[in-house]
LUMDRENNU-502619 format. One record per residue (C-alpha): residue number from 1; residue in one letter; x, y, z. Coordinates in Angstrom, 2 decimals, always signed. Example, Ala and Ser with C-alpha at 12.3 -4.5 7.8 and 13.67 -1.06 7.14 Angstrom:
<marmars>
[marmar 1 'A' [+12.30 -4.50 +7.80]];
[marmar 2 'S' [+13.67 -1.06 +7.14]];
</marmars>
This chain:
<marmars>
[marmar 1 'X' [+0.00 +0.00 +0.00]];
[marmar 2 'X' [+1.34 +3.43 -0.96]];
[marmar 3 'X' [+2.29 +5.75 +1.87]];
[marmar 4 'X' [-0.39 +8.30 +2.68]];
[marmar 5 'X' [+0.56 +11.90 +1.95]];
[marmar 6 'X' [-0.30 +14.18 +4.85]];
[marmar 7 'X' [-0.97 +17.92 +4.80]];
[marmar 8 'X' [+1.84 +20.24 +5.84]];
[marmar 9 'X' [+1.96 +20.75 +9.59]];
[marmar 10 'X' [+0.13 +23.92 +10.56]];
[marmar 11 'X' [-1.74 +24.11 +7.23]];
[marmar 12 'X' [-5.23 +22.81 +7.87]];
[marmar 13 'X' [-8.06 +21.51 +5.73]];
[marmar 14 'X' [-11.43 +23.20 +6.17]];
[marmar 15 'X' [-13.88 +20.31 +6.01]];
[marmar 16 'X' [-17.51 +20.44 +4.82]];
[marmar 17 'X' [-18.94 +20.58 +8.35]];
[marmar 18 'X' [-16.61 +23.52 +9.12]];
[marmar 19 'X' [-17.21 +25.48 +5.92]];
[marmar 20 'X' [-20.56 +27.01 +7.01]];
[marmar 21 'X' [-18.81 +28.84 +9.87]];
[marmar 22 'X' [-16.32 +30.31 +7.43]];
[marmar 23 'X' [-19.04 +31.24 +4.96]];
[marmar 24 'X' [-21.00 +32.93 +7.75]];
[marmar 25 'X' [-18.01 +34.99 +8.90]];
[marmar 26 'X' [-16.97 +35.91 +5.35]];
[marmar 27 'X' [-20.54 +37.00 +4.54]];
[marmar 28 'X' [-20.64 +39.20 +7.65]];
[marmar 29 'X' [-17.28 +40.75 +6.76]];
[marmar 30 'X' [-18.43 +41.55 +3.23]];
[marmar 31 'X' [-21.64 +43.10 +4.58]];
[marmar 32 'X' [-19.56 +45.20 +6.97]];
[marmar 33 'X' [-17.24 +46.47 +4.23]];
[marmar 34 'X' [-20.20 +47.35 +2.01]];
[marmar 35 'X' [-21.87 +49.30 +4.82]];
[marmar 36 'X' [-18.79 +51.56 +5.06]];
[marmar 37 'X' [-18.34 +51.75 +1.26]];
[marmar 38 'X' [-14.88 +50.15 +1.23]];
[marmar 39 'X' [-13.59 +48.54 -1.98]];
[marmar 40 'X' [-12.11 +45.06 -2.25]];
[marmar 41 'X' [-8.58 +44.59 -3.60]];
[marmar 42 'X' [-6.98 +41.27 -4.47]];
[marmar 43 'X' [-3.26 +40.65 -4.91]];
[marmar 44 'X' [-1.03 +37.56 -5.32]];
[marmar 45 'X' [-0.07 +35.24 -2.47]];
[marmar 46 'X' [+3.53 +35.28 -3.79]];
[marmar 47 'X' [+5.61 +38.47 -3.82]];
[marmar 48 'X' [+9.27 +39.34 -4.24]];
[marmar 49 'X' [+11.10 +38.75 -0.98]];
[marmar 50 'X' [+12.55 +42.26 -1.17]];
[marmar 51 'X' [+9.09 +43.70 -0.56]];
[marmar 52 'X' [+8.90 +42.20 +2.92]];
[marmar 53 'X' [+12.56 +42.86 +3.73]];
[marmar 54 'X' [+12.01 +46.55 +2.99]];
[marmar 55 'X' [+8.72 +46.80 +4.86]];
[marmar 56 'X' [+9.01 +44.38 +7.77]];
[marmar 57 'X' [+12.81 +44.59 +8.12]];
[marmar 58 'X' [+15.61 +42.09 +7.58]];
[marmar 59 'X' [+16.39 +41.65 +11.30]];
[marmar 60 'X' [+12.83 +40.75 +12.36]];
[marmar 61 'X' [+11.78 +37.21 +13.28]];
[marmar 62 'X' [+9.29 +37.19 +10.40]];
[marmar 63 'X' [+11.93 +37.77 +7.71]];
[marmar 64 'X' [+14.78 +35.89 +9.41]];
[marmar 65 'X' [+12.89 +32.77 +10.50]];
[marmar 66 'X' [+9.23 +32.65 +9.55]];
[marmar 67 'X' [+8.79 +33.44 +5.85]];
[marmar 68 'X' [+8.34 +30.74 +3.24]];
[marmar 69 'X' [+11.05 +31.92 +0.84]];
[marmar 70 'X' [+12.36 +30.18 -2.29]];
[marmar 71 'X' [+14.09 +30.87 -5.60]];
[marmar 72 'X' [+12.12 +30.45 -8.79]];
[marmar 73 'X' [+13.56 +29.16 -12.07]];
[marmar 74 'X' [+14.85 +32.62 -12.93]];
[marmar 75 'X' [+16.80 +32.80 -9.68]];
[marmar 76 'X' [+14.49 +35.45 -8.20]];
[marmar 77 'X' [+13.85 +35.25 -4.45]];
[marmar 78 'X' [+10.10 +34.95 -3.83]];
[marmar 79 'X' [+8.07 +34.59 -0.63]];
[marmar 80 'X' [+4.57 +33.56 +0.32]];
[marmar 81 'X' [+3.01 +36.66 +1.84]];
[marmar 82 'X' [+3.33 +36.71 +5.66]];
[marmar 83 'X' [+0.94 +39.68 +5.94]];
[marmar 84 'X' [-1.14 +41.84 +3.62]];
[marmar 85 'X' [-0.23 +45.48 +4.25]];
[marmar 86 'X' [+3.05 +45.52 +2.30]];
[marmar 87 'X' [+1.47 +43.70 -0.65]];
[marmar 88 'X' [-1.47 +46.12 -0.63]];
[marmar 89 'X' [+0.88 +49.11 -0.64]];
[marmar 90 'X' [+2.91 +47.54 -3.46]];
[marmar 91 'X' [-0.25 +47.02 -5.52]];
[marmar 92 'X' [-1.38 +50.59 -4.84]];
[marmar 93 'X' [+1.96 +52.08 -5.93]];
[marmar 94 'X' [+2.35 +49.84 -8.98]];
[marmar 95 'X' [-1.15 +50.54 -10.27]];
[marmar 96 'X' [-1.10 +54.26 -9.55]];
[marmar 97 'X' [-4.14 +54.36 -7.27]];
[marmar 98 'X' [-2.53 +56.15 -4.32]];
[marmar 99 'X' [-1.20 +59.38 -5.86]];
[marmar 100 'X' [-3.36 +62.34 -4.78]];
[marmar 101 'X' [-6.22 +59.96 -4.04]];
[marmar 102 'X' [-8.07 +58.64 -1.05]];
[marmar 103 'X' [-8.52 +54.88 -1.01]];
[marmar 104 'X' [-10.48 +52.73 +1.42]];
[marmar 105 'X' [-9.56 +49.12 +0.65]];
[marmar 106 'X' [-10.07 +45.65 +2.11]];
[marmar 107 'X' [-8.85 +42.16 +1.32]];
[marmar 108 'X' [-9.44 +38.64 +2.57]];
[marmar 109 'X' [-7.25 +35.59 +2.16]];
[marmar 110 'X' [-4.47 +33.28 +3.34]];
[marmar 111 'X' [-1.14 +34.39 +4.84]];
[marmar 112 'X' [+1.86 +32.16 +5.57]];
[marmar 113 'X' [+4.41 +32.02 +8.38]];
[marmar 114 'X' [+6.70 +29.14 +9.33]];
[marmar 115 'X' [+6.22 +29.29 +13.09]];
[marmar 116 'X' [+5.37 +26.72 +15.73]];
[marmar 117 'X' [+1.73 +25.68 +15.21]];
[marmar 118 'X' [-0.54 +26.02 +18.24]];
[marmar 119 'X' [-4.15 +26.91 +18.91]];
[marmar 120 'X' [-4.85 +30.26 +17.26]];
[marmar 121 'X' [-1.50 +30.32 +15.44]];
[marmar 122 'X' [-0.99 +28.40 +12.20]];
[marmar 123 'X' [+1.43 +28.29 +9.29]];
[marmar 124 'X' [-1.35 +29.03 +6.84]];
[marmar 125 'X' [-3.90 +31.35 +8.38]];
[marmar 126 'X' [-6.55 +33.70 +7.01]];
[marmar 127 'X' [-6.87 +37.41 +7.55]];
[marmar 128 'X' [-9.19 +40.27 +6.82]];
[marmar 129 'X' [-7.13 +43.38 +6.17]];
[marmar 130 'X' [-8.39 +46.95 +5.85]];
[marmar 131 'X' [-6.14 +49.76 +4.59]];
[marmar 132 'X' [-6.93 +53.47 +4.12]];
[marmar 133 'X' [-4.66 +55.81 +2.16]];
[marmar 134 'X' [-4.58 +59.59 +1.84]];
[marmar 135 'X' [-6.25 +60.57 +5.12]];
[marmar 136 'X' [-4.29 +61.77 +8.16]];
[marmar 137 'X' [-6.83 +62.90 +10.77]];
[marmar 138 'X' [-7.94 +60.93 +13.82]];
[marmar 139 'X' [-11.46 +60.72 +12.36]];
[marmar 140 'X' [-10.43 +57.92 +9.98]];
[marmar 141 'X' [-8.66 +56.12 +12.84]];
[marmar 142 'X' [-11.93 +56.33 +14.75]];
[marmar 143 'X' [-13.91 +55.04 +11.76]];
[marmar 144 'X' [-11.79 +51.87 +11.60]];
[marmar 145 'X' [-12.29 +51.28 +15.30]];
[marmar 146 'X' [-16.04 +51.86 +14.90]];
[marmar 147 'X' [-16.02 +49.35 +12.06]];
[marmar 148 'X' [-14.43 +46.68 +14.22]];
[marmar 149 'X' [-16.76 +47.45 +17.13]];
[marmar 150 'X' [-19.72 +47.05 +14.79]];
[marmar 151 'X' [-18.44 +43.63 +13.73]];
[marmar 152 'X' [-18.26 +42.43 +17.33]];
[marmar 153 'X' [-21.86 +43.58 +17.80]];
[marmar 154 'X' [-22.95 +41.77 +14.62]];
[marmar 155 'X' [-21.34 +38.57 +15.90]];
[marmar 156 'X' [-22.53 +38.90 +19.50]];
[marmar 157 'X' [-18.95 +39.28 +20.76]];
[marmar 158 'X' [-19.02 +42.80 +22.24]];
[marmar 159 'X' [-18.79 +41.47 +25.80]];
[marmar 160 'X' [-15.86 +39.19 +24.92]];
[marmar 161 'X' [-13.39 +41.79 +23.65]];
[marmar 162 'X' [-11.62 +44.89 +24.99]];
[marmar 163 'X' [-10.15 +47.78 +23.01]];
[marmar 164 'X' [-6.64 +48.90 +23.91]];
[marmar 165 'X' [-5.16 +52.17 +22.59]];
[marmar 166 'X' [-1.81 +53.89 +22.54]];
[marmar 167 'X' [+0.09 +56.49 +20.54]];
[marmar 168 'X' [+3.57 +55.96 +19.12]];
[marmar 169 'X' [+4.05 +59.64 +18.29]];
[marmar 170 'X' [+6.05 +60.79 +15.26]];
[marmar 171 'X' [+9.37 +59.22 +14.21]];
[marmar 172 'X' [+11.20 +62.19 +15.74]];
[marmar 173 'X' [+9.58 +61.92 +19.17]];
[marmar 174 'X' [+9.83 +58.14 +19.11]];
[marmar 175 'X' [+13.56 +58.26 +18.34]];
[marmar 176 'X' [+14.10 +60.53 +21.33]];
[marmar 177 'X' [+12.08 +58.16 +23.51]];
[marmar 178 'X' [+13.99 +55.14 +22.16]];
[marmar 179 'X' [+17.21 +56.64 +23.55]];
[marmar 180 'X' [+15.61 +57.18 +26.98]];
[marmar 181 'X' [+14.15 +53.66 +27.00]];
[marmar 182 'X' [+17.46 +52.09 +25.91]];
[marmar 183 'X' [+19.27 +53.78 +28.80]];
[marmar 184 'X' [+16.68 +52.42 +31.24]];
[marmar 185 'X' [+16.87 +48.89 +29.80]];
[marmar 186 'X' [+20.68 +48.93 +29.82]];
[marmar 187 'X' [+20.56 +49.84 +33.51]];
[marmar 188 'X' [+18.34 +46.78 +34.08]];
[marmar 189 'X' [+20.13 +44.51 +31.64]];
[marmar 190 'X' [+20.49 +41.68 +34.16]];
[marmar 191 'X' [+16.68 +41.31 +34.18]];
[marmar 192 'X' [+16.33 +40.88 +30.40]];
[marmar 193 'X' [+15.79 +37.47 +28.85]];
[marmar 194 'X' [+17.65 +36.28 +25.76]];
[marmar 195 'X' [+15.01 +37.53 +23.34]];
[marmar 196 'X' [+14.94 +40.97 +24.97]];
[marmar 197 'X' [+18.74 +41.24 +24.96]];
[marmar 198 'X' [+18.63 +40.77 +21.20]];
[marmar 199 'X' [+15.85 +43.32 +20.82]];
[marmar 200 'X' [+17.78 +45.80 +22.94]];
[marmar 201 'X' [+20.14 +46.25 +20.01]];
[marmar 202 'X' [+17.51 +46.26 +17.25]];
[marmar 203 'X' [+13.99 +47.04 +18.53]];
[marmar 204 'X' [+13.98 +48.12 +22.20]];
[marmar 205 'X' [+10.32 +49.19 +22.02]];
[marmar 206 'X' [+9.32 +45.56 +21.41]];
[marmar 207 'X' [+10.64 +44.65 +24.86]];
[marmar 208 'X' [+7.68 +46.54 +26.31]];
[marmar 209 'X' [+5.20 +43.93 +25.04]];
[marmar 210 'X' [+7.19 +40.96 +26.40]];
[marmar 211 'X' [+4.99 +38.42 +28.20]];
[marmar 212 'X' [+7.85 +37.08 +30.37]];
[marmar 213 'X' [+6.47 +37.16 +33.94]];
[marmar 214 'X' [+9.93 +37.75 +35.41]];
[marmar 215 'X' [+10.23 +41.04 +33.52]];
[marmar 216 'X' [+6.81 +42.54 +34.20]];
[marmar 217 'X' [+7.73 +44.65 +37.25]];
[marmar 218 'X' [+10.73 +46.10 +35.43]];
[marmar 219 'X' [+8.62 +46.86 +32.34]];
[marmar 220 'X' [+5.93 +48.52 +34.48]];
[marmar 221 'X' [+8.55 +50.92 +35.83]];
[marmar 222 'X' [+9.94 +51.80 +32.39]];
[marmar 223 'X' [+9.57 +55.36 +31.03]];
[marmar 224 'X' [+6.29 +55.74 +29.11]];
[marmar 225 'X' [+6.25 +56.81 +25.47]];
[marmar 226 'X' [+2.98 +58.66 +26.15]];
[marmar 227 'X' [+4.91 +61.03 +28.45]];
[marmar 228 'X' [+7.34 +61.95 +25.66]];
[marmar 229 'X' [+4.96 +62.75 +22.80]];
[marmar 230 'X' [+5.16 +66.05 +20.96]];
[marmar 231 'X' [+2.09 +68.31 +20.79]];
[marmar 232 'X' [+0.90 +67.10 +17.36]];
[marmar 233 'X' [+0.67 +63.49 +18.51]];
[marmar 234 'X' [-0.94 +64.46 +21.83]];
[marmar 235 'X' [-3.64 +66.42 +19.99]];
[marmar 236 'X' [-4.23 +63.57 +17.51]];
[marmar 237 'X' [-4.66 +61.04 +20.31]];
[marmar 238 'X' [-6.89 +63.33 +22.36]];
[marmar 239 'X' [-9.23 +63.89 +19.41]];
[marmar 240 'X' [-9.35 +60.14 +18.69]];
[marmar 241 'X' [-10.40 +59.45 +22.27]];
[marmar 242 'X' [-13.05 +62.18 +22.01]];
[marmar 243 'X' [-14.48 +60.57 +18.85]];
[marmar 244 'X' [-14.68 +57.18 +20.56]];
[marmar 245 'X' [-16.31 +58.73 +23.62]];
[marmar 246 'X' [-18.92 +60.36 +21.38]];
[marmar 247 'X' [-20.03 +57.01 +19.93]];
[marmar 248 'X' [-19.82 +55.15 +23.23]];
[marmar 249 'X' [-16.89 +52.84 +22.47]];
[marmar 250 'X' [-15.04 +51.96 +25.67]];
[marmar 251 'X' [-11.26 +51.65 +25.61]];
[marmar 252 'X' [-8.22 +51.19 +27.79]];
[marmar 253 'X' [-5.01 +53.16 +27.29]];
[marmar 254 'X' [-2.19 +50.63 +27.25]];
[marmar 255 'X' [+1.16 +52.44 +27.27]];
[marmar 256 'X' [+2.94 +49.14 +26.60]];
[marmar 257 'X' [+1.15 +48.63 +23.29]];
[marmar 258 'X' [+3.85 +49.22 +20.67]];
[marmar 259 'X' [+4.99 +48.28 +17.18]];
[marmar 260 'X' [+8.60 +47.48 +16.39]];
[marmar 261 'X' [+8.80 +49.02 +12.91]];
[marmar 262 'X' [+9.77 +52.62 +12.20]];
[marmar 263 'X' [+7.03 +53.33 +9.67]];
[marmar 264 'X' [+4.32 +53.12 +12.36]];
[marmar 265 'X' [+3.27 +56.43 +13.94]];
[marmar 266 'X' [+0.64 +57.89 +16.22]];
[marmar 267 'X' [-2.41 +55.61 +16.70]];
[marmar 268 'X' [-2.00 +51.92 +17.51]];
[marmar 269 'X' [-4.88 +49.77 +18.73]];
[marmar 270 'X' [-5.71 +46.16 +19.51]];
[marmar 271 'X' [-8.86 +44.28 +20.37]];
[marmar 272 'X' [-8.01 +41.58 +22.92]];
[marmar 273 'X' [-9.90 +38.75 +24.61]];
[marmar 274 'X' [-9.32 +36.42 +27.53]];
[marmar 275 'X' [-11.26 +33.61 +25.83]];
[marmar 276 'X' [-8.41 +32.22 +23.71]];
[marmar 277 'X' [-5.56 +31.72 +26.16]];
[marmar 278 'X' [-2.18 +33.09 +25.08]];
[marmar 279 'X' [-3.42 +34.13 +21.64]];
[marmar 280 'X' [-5.50 +36.97 +23.02]];
[marmar 281 'X' [-5.21 +39.55 +20.22]];
[marmar 282 'X' [-7.94 +39.12 +17.61]];
[marmar 283 'X' [-7.50 +42.43 +15.76]];
[marmar 284 'X' [-4.54 +44.81 +15.54]];
[marmar 285 'X' [-4.22 +48.12 +13.72]];
[marmar 286 'X' [-2.66 +51.52 +13.56]];
[marmar 287 'X' [-1.18 +54.26 +11.43]];
[marmar 288 'X' [+1.79 +53.60 +9.14]];
[marmar 289 'X' [+2.34 +57.01 +7.60]];
[marmar 290 'X' [+5.88 +56.32 +6.34]];
[marmar 291 'X' [+5.44 +52.94 +4.63]];
[marmar 292 'X' [+4.25 +54.08 +1.17]];
[marmar 293 'X' [+7.30 +56.31 +0.77]];
[marmar 294 'X' [+9.56 +53.58 +2.18]];
[marmar 295 'X' [+8.35 +51.23 -0.57]];
[marmar 296 'X' [+8.99 +53.71 -3.37]];
[marmar 297 'X' [+5.75 +55.69 -3.52]];
[marmar 298 'X' [+5.01 +59.29 -2.69]];
[marmar 299 'X' [+4.63 +60.46 +0.88]];
[marmar 300 'X' [+1.14 +59.14 +1.76]];
[marmar 301 'X' [-0.66 +58.92 +5.08]];
[marmar 302 'X' [-2.10 +55.50 +5.83]];
[marmar 303 'X' [-3.89 +53.53 +8.54]];
[marmar 304 'X' [-5.30 +50.01 +8.72]];
[marmar 305 'X' [-5.93 +46.87 +10.68]];
[marmar 306 'X' [-5.90 +43.08 +10.28]];
[marmar 307 'X' [-7.77 +40.30 +12.04]];
[marmar 308 'X' [-7.36 +36.54 +11.95]];
[marmar 309 'X' [-10.39 +34.51 +10.91]];
[marmar 310 'X' [-9.34 +31.36 +12.76]];
[marmar 311 'X' [-9.30 +33.19 +16.07]];
[marmar 312 'X' [-12.55 +34.94 +15.24]];
[marmar 313 'X' [-14.30 +31.64 +14.51]];
[marmar 314 'X' [-12.87 +30.16 +17.73]];
[marmar 315 'X' [-14.66 +32.88 +19.69]];
[marmar 316 'X' [-18.08 +32.00 +18.34]];
[marmar 317 'X' [-20.27 +29.59 +20.28]];
[marmar 318 'X' [-21.17 +26.32 +18.48]];
[marmar 319 'X' [-24.86 +27.07 +18.99]];
[marmar 320 'X' [-24.41 +30.45 +17.33]];
[marmar 321 'X' [-22.79 +28.84 +14.29]];
[marmar 322 'X' [-25.45 +26.13 +14.15]];
[marmar 323 'X' [-28.08 +28.77 +13.42]];
[marmar 324 'X' [-26.30 +29.63 +10.19]];
[marmar 325 'X' [-25.83 +26.13 +8.80]];
[marmar 326 'X' [-27.60 +26.03 +5.46]];
[marmar 327 'X' [-29.44 +22.73 +5.14]];
[marmar 328 'X' [-31.43 +21.96 +1.98]];
[marmar 329 'X' [-35.00 +23.14 +1.91]];
[marmar 330 'X' [-36.10 +19.94 +0.18]];
[marmar 331 'X' [-34.84 +16.51 -0.87]];
[marmar 332 'X' [-36.10 +14.91 -4.07]];
[marmar 333 'X' [-36.73 +11.14 -3.88]];
[marmar 334 'X' [-37.24 +9.42 -7.25]];
[marmar 335 'X' [-38.67 +5.90 -7.38]];
[marmar 336 'X' [-38.18 +4.13 -10.73]];
[marmar 337 'X' [-36.67 +4.99 -14.10]];
[marmar 338 'X' [-39.55 +7.24 -15.21]];
[marmar 339 'X' [-39.25 +9.22 -12.01]];
[marmar 340 'X' [-35.48 +9.55 -12.43]];
[marmar 341 'X' [-35.95 +11.32 -15.75]];
[marmar 342 'X' [-38.89 +13.46 -14.66]];
[marmar 343 'X' [-37.48 +14.20 -11.20]];
[marmar 344 'X' [-34.26 +15.65 -12.57]];
[marmar 345 'X' [-36.25 +17.90 -14.93]];
[marmar 346 'X' [-38.58 +18.93 -12.10]];
[marmar 347 'X' [-35.80 +19.96 -9.72]];
[marmar 348 'X' [-34.12 +21.98 -12.46]];
[marmar 349 'X' [-37.44 +23.72 -13.12]];
[marmar 350 'X' [-37.92 +24.44 -9.40]];
[marmar 351 'X' [-34.42 +25.98 -9.25]];
[marmar 352 'X' [-35.35 +28.14 -12.25]];
[marmar 353 'X' [-38.61 +29.30 -10.65]];
[marmar 354 'X' [-37.45 +29.87 -7.05]];
[marmar 355 'X' [-34.54 +32.12 -6.20]];
[marmar 356 'X' [-32.17 +30.79 -3.49]];
[marmar 357 'X' [-33.91 +27.43 -3.16]];
[marmar 358 'X' [-31.69 +24.53 -2.05]];
[marmar 359 'X' [-32.80 +21.10 -3.28]];
[marmar 360 'X' [-30.84 +17.88 -2.84]];
[marmar 361 'X' [-31.46 +15.11 -5.38]];
[marmar 362 'X' [-31.03 +11.63 -3.89]];
[marmar 363 'X' [-28.95 +10.18 -6.72]];
[marmar 364 'X' [-27.94 +6.56 -7.08]];
[marmar 365 'X' [-31.39 +5.04 -6.64]];
[marmar 366 'X' [-32.08 +2.53 -3.89]];
[marmar 367 'X' [-35.13 +1.49 -1.94]];
[marmar 368 'X' [-37.64 +4.00 -0.61]];
[marmar 369 'X' [-36.44 +3.27 +2.93]];
[marmar 370 'X' [-32.78 +3.92 +2.10]];
[marmar 371 'X' [-33.66 +7.13 +0.23]];
[marmar 372 'X' [-35.72 +8.33 +3.19]];
[marmar 373 'X' [-32.76 +7.72 +5.51]];
[marmar 374 'X' [-30.61 +9.94 +3.30]];
[marmar 375 'X' [-33.35 +12.56 +3.19]];
[marmar 376 'X' [-33.69 +12.66 +6.97]];
[marmar 377 'X' [-29.91 +12.83 +7.45]];
[marmar 378 'X' [-29.78 +15.92 +5.20]];
[marmar 379 'X' [-31.75 +17.98 +7.78]];
[marmar 380 'X' [-34.09 +19.14 +5.00]];
[marmar 381 'X' [-37.55 +20.45 +5.89]];
[marmar 382 'X' [-39.44 +18.34 +3.37]];
[marmar 383 'X' [-39.04 +15.36 +1.07]];
[marmar 384 'X' [-40.47 +15.58 -2.45]];
[marmar 385 'X' [-41.41 +12.08 -3.57]];
[marmar 386 'X' [-41.90 +11.17 -7.20]];
[marmar 387 'X' [-42.96 +7.72 -8.43]];
[marmar 388 'X' [-45.25 +6.18 -11.04]];
[marmar 389 'X' [-48.46 +7.15 -9.19]];
[marmar 390 'X' [-47.35 +10.79 -8.83]];
[marmar 391 'X' [-46.38 +10.95 -12.52]];
[marmar 392 'X' [-49.71 +9.47 -13.63]];
[marmar 393 'X' [-51.64 +12.02 -11.53]];
[marmar 394 'X' [-49.34 +14.99 -12.21]];
[marmar 395 'X' [-48.66 +15.58 -8.49]];
[marmar 396 'X' [-45.74 +15.44 -6.05]];
[marmar 397 'X' [-45.97 +13.74 -2.66]];
[marmar 398 'X' [-44.61 +16.01 +0.06]];
[marmar 399 'X' [-43.48 +14.44 +3.32]];
[marmar 400 'X' [-42.72 +16.81 +6.23]];
[marmar 401 'X' [-39.51 +15.68 +7.94]];
[marmar 402 'X' [-39.11 +17.98 +10.90]];
[marmar 403 'X' [-40.68 +17.02 +14.24]];
[marmar 404 'X' [-41.64 +20.60 +15.12]];
[marmar 405 'X' [-44.38 +20.68 +12.44]];
[marmar 406 'X' [-47.94 +21.28 +13.73]];
[marmar 407 'X' [-49.25 +17.79 +14.58]];
[marmar 408 'X' [-52.81 +18.81 +13.63]];
[marmar 409 'X' [-51.72 +19.06 +10.02]];
[marmar 410 'X' [-51.04 +16.04 +7.79]];
[marmar 411 'X' [-47.44 +14.79 +7.81]];
[marmar 412 'X' [-47.73 +13.88 +4.14]];
[marmar 413 'X' [-49.83 +15.26 +1.28]];
[marmar 414 'X' [-49.97 +15.42 -2.50]];
[marmar 415 'X' [-49.50 +18.81 -4.15]];
[marmar 416 'X' [-49.42 +20.19 -7.66]];
[marmar 417 'X' [-46.16 +21.67 -8.96]];
[marmar 418 'X' [-47.57 +25.16 -8.42]];
[marmar 419 'X' [-48.38 +24.31 -4.81]];
[marmar 420 'X' [-44.85 +22.90 -4.31]];
[marmar 421 'X' [-43.42 +26.19 -5.55]];
[marmar 422 'X' [-45.64 +28.09 -3.12]];
[marmar 423 'X' [-44.55 +25.81 -0.24]];
[marmar 424 'X' [-40.85 +26.18 -1.04]];
[marmar 425 'X' [-41.16 +29.96 -1.18]];
[marmar 426 'X' [-42.64 +29.90 +2.31]];
[marmar 427 'X' [-39.79 +27.70 +3.60]];
[marmar 428 'X' [-37.17 +30.05 +2.16]];
[marmar 429 'X' [-38.74 +33.06 +3.86]];
[marmar 430 'X' [-39.10 +31.50 +7.33]];
</marmars>
């Protein structure tokens, strides 16, 4: 027997009984984007490695350890996209849609990182990304946060998540703060773990979001970036908070919320939960006003966020997802060769006449009992039964399959095709 080929570790199949949850989430996300009049953009899953080295940085864990990078037949270094922002910026620059324009864009699809698989963290994972270009005020920052808050409400998750905010200031104020923070960390060097010692030389701000329990007291005592902001960043953050207060969105100011890359500035935010263990961040965003220029475009203000679909689905209750499973409205049972021919034509006609109807044909024949078992297993509301008697009398036998039907009404009856259409329309609109 040939050896079975397994999927790549950390890259998971989405099976038929899991697909409805994904379809439900994706439908809600598309509805959300439409309600804010954002436009979808799609770009390749493979990009030149240089794109991520220039945006994410060559000395980051993502580029050094986690990217799926390979040479193609031309000797070019290519990578599977580890995130969407850089690719979106590249597409915007290349296609000329960012120059002197405002763009509100969104995308949905797989990302890839070669990291240790665990719950909520996979090597192939799926993200919604939203990016806005050409707007610099705190009002657009607030709109993105309102958008995410609306999604939690749509999904019944508002009580499960908390918004955390911070400001990173401008590159000038952050550079001054970096020097102050580095001096403090050097003075406490003996308390730093191996990862933080490495970051001390490259990205000292990232030490602030370390989860090492032994370092928490030292981090709590560190100088706060918020205390070293210049007036422009203070005003921007104050207005953002005022906008959120006006729409009733609660938030916590987390002075340890940082980003390690220089193109980030001013607003950063995360939605976090305590329902998923260590992987508590379900949405992260902020301003990246310097990235477009860094990747070869014109100086363009930008802000965005990304959220992982796997973590989002993990937050939903099974009962909540069950409500959105789409079972067939009807199952067609065909008894005999005449019925096979006529039944196929009938179901095609019903699909023509009734928008959004879902009808399952029990193909492969078999006894009435075996076909009824398949019909009941499908979770359909009704069975449409067609045999010689029904064909001779130009009717369809309808058997009601669900136990919650009114017991005073017949559990089986014969209807004309017009009556079947009327019945199916009622089932669709329940």
